[in-house]
Each structure stands twice: as C-alpha cells, then as structure tokens.
C-alpha positions in Angstrom: -7.0 7.0 -7.5 -6.0 4.2 -9.5 -5.3 0.9 -7.2 -4.7 -2.7 -7.5 -6.8 -4.8 -5.7 -10.5 -5.1 -5.0 -12.3 -3.8 -1.6 -14.7 -6.1 -0.3 -17.2 -6.0 2.8 -18.1 -9.4 3.9 -20.3 -10.2 6.7 -22.4 -13.2 8.1 -24.4 -14.3 11.0 -24.1 -16.8 13.1 -26.0 -18.6 16.0 -29.0 -20.3 16.4 -30.7 -18.7 19.3 -32.8 -21.1 21.7 -36.5 -19.9 22.3 -38.9 -22.5 23.1 -41.9 -20.7 21.7 -42.1 -20.7 18.0 -43.7 -17.9 17.9 -40.5 -15.9 20.2 -38.7 -17.8 17.6 -39.6 -16.3 14.8 -39.3 -13.0 15.8 -36.3 -13.1 17.2 -34.7 -14.9 14.2 -36.2 -11.8 12.2 -35.0 -8.9 14.2 -31.4 -11.1 14.3 -31.6 -11.0 10.3 -32.5 -7.6 10.5 -29.7 -6.0 12.4 -27.4 -8.0 10.6 -28.9 -7.0 7.3 -28.8 -3.7 8.3 -24.8 -3.7 8.8 -24.2 -5.5 6.0 -25.6 -3.4 3.7 -26.1 -0.2 5.1 -23.1 2.2 5.6 -20.7 2.5 2.8 -17.1 2.0 3.5 -16.2 5.5 2.7 -18.9 6.5 4.9 -16.8 8.8 7.0 -14.2 10.0 4.7 -14.7 13.8 4.3 -15.7 14.7 0.4 -13.5 18.0 -0.8 -10.0 19.2 -1.8 -7.0 19.0 0.3 -3.4 20.4 -0.2 -0.2 18.0 0.8 2.8 17.6 -0.6 6.2 15.4 -1.1 9.0 17.4 0.5 11.8 14.3 -0.8 12.0 11.2 -1.9 14.9 8.6 -2.1 15.7 5.3 -3.7 19.5 4.0 -4.5 19.3 4.6 -8.4 21.9 1.1 -8.6 21.4 -1.8 -7.1 22.3 -5.3 -7.1 20.1 -8.7 -6.2 20.0 -10.2 -3.1 21.0 -6.5 -2.1 18.8 -4.5 0.8 17.6 -1.0 0.4 15.1 1.4 1.4 12.7 3.6 -0.3 11.7 6.9 1.7 8.9 9.1 0.7 8.0 12.4 2.9 4.8 14.3 2.8 3.5 17.4 4.8 0.1 18.5 5.1 -0.1 21.7 3.9 -3.1 22.5 4.2 -4.7 24.1 7.6 -7.1 21.3 8.3 -6.5 17.3 8.9 -6.0 15.2 6.3 -8.6 12.0 7.0 -6.3 9.3 5.5 -2.6 9.6 3.9 -2.6 7.5 0.9 0.3 6.0 -0.2 0.4 4.1 -3.9 3.3 2.8 -5.9 3.5 1.1 -8.8 6.4 -0.2 -10.9 6.0 0.4 -14.3 5.4 -3.1 -16.3 6.9 -4.1 -19.0 3.6 -5.5 -20.6 0.0 -5.7 -19.6 -1.3 -4.2 -16.5 0.4 -3.5 -13.1 0.9 -5.9 -11.2 1.6 -5.7 -6.7 3.5 -2.8 -5.7 7.3 -3.8 -6.5 6.6 -6.5 -8.8 5.5 -6.7 -12.7 2.9 -8.8 -14.5 3.8 -11.6 -16.8 1.6 -12.6 -19.7 2.5 -16.5 -19.2 -0.6 -18.1 -19.5 0.6 -21.0 -17.2 1.4 -19.4 -14.6 -0.6 -19.4 -12.2 0.1 -15.8 -9.8 1.0 -13.1 -12.6 3.2 -11.4 -10.3 7.0 -11.7 -11.0 8.7 -9.7 -8.2 11.5 -7.1 -8.5 12.1 -6.3 -5.2 10.9 -8.4 -1.9 9.4 -6.2 0.5 10.6 -7.2 3.5 9.3 -4.1 6.1 5.9 -2.5 4.8 5.1 1.1 6.8 4.1 -0.2 10.3 0.1 -0.1 10.3 -0.2 0.7 6.9 -1.5 -2.4 5.1 -4.8 -1.9 3.3 -7.0 -4.4 0.6 -5.1 -3.3 -2.4 -1.7 -4.5 -3.3 0.0 -1.2 -3.5 -1.4 1.0 -1.8 -0.9 1.9 1.8 -2.8 3.9 4.3 -1.1 6.3 7.0 -3.6 7.5 9.3 -4.8 11.3 9.3 -2.6 14.4 9.9 -3.0 17.6 11.3 -2.0 20.7 10.3 1.8 21.1 9.1 2.2 17.8 10.0 5.2 16.0 7.9 5.5 11.9 7.6 8.3 9.9 6.5 7.0 6.6 5.3 9.5 3.7 4.4 9.4 0.2 2.9 12.7 -2.1 3.2 13.0 -3.8 0.1 15.3 -6.8 -1.5 16.4 -6.2 -4.9 15.4 -10.3 -6.7 15.4 -9.2 -10.5 17.9 -7.5 -12.5 17.0 -5.0 -15.2 15.8 -1.1 -15.5 13.0 -0.4 -13.9 10.3 2.7 -13.3 8.9 2.8 -10.2 6.2 5.4 -9.7 4.4 6.6 -7.0 1.8 9.0 -5.8 0.0 10.7 -2.5 -3.9 11.2 -1.6 -5.2 13.3 1.2 -7.8 9.9 1.5 -8.0 5.9 0.3 -11.3 5.9 -1.1 -11.1 9.2 -3.5 -13.4 11.1 -1.7 -11.2 13.2 -0.5 -8.7 14.5 -3.0 -5.4 16.2 -3.6 -5.8 19.6 -4.8 -4.0 21.2 -8.2 -0.9 23.0 -8.1 1.0 20.4 -5.2 3.7 17.6 -5.9 1.9 14.5 -5.1 3.7 12.3 -8.1 7.3 11.1 -8.6 9.5 9.0 -10.5 11.8 6.3 -9.4 14.6 4.9 -12.0 16.4 1.9 -10.7 19.3 0.1 -12.4 19.6 -3.8 -10.8 22.6 -5.9 -11.7 23.0 -9.4 -11.2 26.6 -8.4 -9.8 27.7 -10.5 -6.4 26.5 -8.3 -3.5 30.2 -6.2 -2.6 31.6 -8.2 0.9 34.9 -7.4 2.9 36.4 -9.3 5.4 36.3 -7.7 9.1 39.1 -7.6 11.8 37.6 -10.6 13.1 38.3 -12.8 9.8 34.3 -12.9 9.1 33.1 -12.1 5.2 31.0 -9.3 5.9 28.4 -8.2 2.4 27.3 -4.9 2.0 23.4 -4.6 2.6 23.5 -0.9 3.0 21.4 0.6 0.2 20.3 3.2 2.0 
C-alpha cells in the first residue's frame, strides 16, 4: 500500500544520574545507554502486525459529485470485515489524482512551481478527520482492529476551495505497515469523480429574515 509521507521512530536519552563514585557512575551510564539503544533499535514499528492475507470489503461509499467552492461536504466509506479473524488495523488511503507530478496529501494536488515552499495545493480543506485515525502518513488513516463481521463507517468533513474536475481514489487495507494485506477478490478500492464550481453557495432567507447559506453537501 503506497502512502504519502514517512514513518520514523526517534528516541533520546535524557538525564544525568548523580553518582559520586566514578566506577559506579560509569556502570550506571553504560547500563542506561544499553537500555536506550535497545529501545531505539530493537523492536520494529510493525512488529505487532501479523503477516498474512485478510478479507475485507467496501460495502458503501459516497461523496457529492457536484460541489461548489466554500461549500461543506462529507465523504463516507463503509468497510466490513468479511474474514473469520480480527483485522489487525483498518487503514484507509485517499489520494486526489494530480494534474501533474506525484500525489500530495489526501485532498490536495502537487504543484511543480519551484517558487513554492509548500508543493501541496489544497482542493478541499479537511475540517474534521476520522477520530483517532491520524498516522505519520499525510493521506492514510488507521482506524484500529475490526472483529469478524463488523462494519465501520469512516467520515471526512471537507470544504471545497478549488474549482475544477477532480478524481479522488481510495483503498482500504487490513494493516498499516504492509504485513497484513487484503486478499484478492474483494472490493477494496474505489473512485469518486467530482466537479467543483466557483458559483456562490446557494442561500435563502429564513423566517427571521436571516440569510442562510446551504452547507448541506452530504
């Protein structure tokens, strides 16, 4: 599963034991350093992810086909664990198909303008991501384990900020680190084709005489 960004592990030793005996001080320092190095380089970050194939399926997915700039919308993806085992860690990757270059973050395009410090040009602003799903990748969310038969509905609350025609691809996986993979024959990928116009957000006057803008987009 390709993801944007990197996953790293860092650690540091902080502290300066106060020991008067030089011999004992040396022994303490060496012991602490040994423990620190063991913690830094011992276990791999994906050590707890089981290796193997698991079955899961996207049972429903929705995102409004027509939107307008400044309008809020919701992208929903429902995933079911069709395996008879617990899925280690449901991971969902989202990519907005770029006009050029490589994919940027989930809801942005990548610019090749050398004058820009940030190459990511947003198409949508992410107002609310799936709770607790943040990872070190800029386009992937991890939603935790799933017991057999369980269905999870994942939501992203978004606001469109760029007009045009866009393709949003998504894929799901039973693990985040590539050891647990999806079995063949299941629906684990999909695409949304979205047109965003720069027309004003529809508005109406309510019974109190107030202007109310239509922000439904669900």
